[in-house]
N, C-alpha and C positions, 0 to 999 in steps of 0.2 A: 226204488226202479237198483237195478243192476245193467253196471253202463255195457253191455252186449242184448240182457235184454233192450234199451235203451238204442243199439246198434238196427236188432232185428224191426224191430218199428215202423225205422224207420227208411230200413227196407222195400222194406211189404209199403208205407205208403210211396214213394221213388214207383215199386214194379206196376200197384193199384192204380198209381194214377199216369203210367206210361200203356195200363189197356188204354182207360178209358180218354188218352189223347188218341190214340189208335183206333176208337168209335165216334170217336168224334171227324178223325179220316173215312172215315167213314158214312158220314154221315152226310159231312164236305162231297164226296165225291160220286155216294148213288147216289141221293134225292134232295140233293144242292140247299145242304141245311147247313146253317151256320151258326159252330152256337157261341152263343158268347162268355165271355169267362177265361177261353182257350182261344176264340181266333180273334175277336175283336174284344175292346171293354164294353163292360157292361151301360154307361156314359151315351152308345154307336147305335146307331142307329142300324138295324142290317138291314132293313126292308130298301132303305137307299142306295144302297148300294152303285156304285154306275157300271160293270161290266162284273158280271159275276163267274161269266167263264174265263177273264184274265185271271178274276181271283183264285179260281180254282187250282190255274195251272201254276201260280205264281206261288199259292198257301199249302196248297198240298200237298211236293217232296216232302219239303220243310216242317206238316207238320207230322208227317211216318216218320223223317230221321228223328223226328222228336221226341216221339211215343216208343216208338225201336229203342234210340238209345237210353230213354227211364226205366223198360223194359229189360237188359237187359244189365245196365249196374245194379236195383232191385237184384234179379237176378245172381248176377257175381254176390253181391252183401248179404243177396240170402244161405246162399248155397255154402259163404264163407259165417254165416250163426251158426244155423244152424246142418249143418250135413259134414264139411270136410275144411282144412285151410288148404286156400290154397294160394299161390307163389303171387308176396303182394305186388308181384307189376302185373299183373291184373286187375286186380283190386282198385289198384291208382290210376291205369290206364281206361277204366273203367268207368270209374270219380271222374277222372280229365274230361273222359267223353260227354260224357251223362252234363258238364256244367257246361264246354264247347260248343256245345249241338244247343242245351238254354240259351245262352246266350248272342249265338247268330241268329234263336228263330223268335230272340226279342228282338232284334232290333228290327226281324224283318217283318212284325208284327206290324211295328211305330210304321213301319215302311209305309207298307199294306194300308191302314186306314187312311197315312197321305195320298196314299196313288191313287189309294177306290171307294177315297167317300168322297 
């Protein structure tokens, strides 16, 4: 597999995961459904949440930001791989933004599990 194809595949996976994360945000906000694996670990019993409304307020914006950062990073990468080159600054800023938001989100997930369970 060529390097460009590998990067294209990775960008497609990041883009698709971003869409799934936005879907998980919709389920959280609209249907009060907590997706295990994205919002909490598989070991956590979602039915034992102490304060669902507080959890939604705390994690909702973080989940949406993570999903949008993943979609943006994946879209920039796919554009770079299959349409036309983008300036290196744009590409690297989208990657740095994605990783920074991901780290912030993961730290928030740990804190939320301690607070709301």
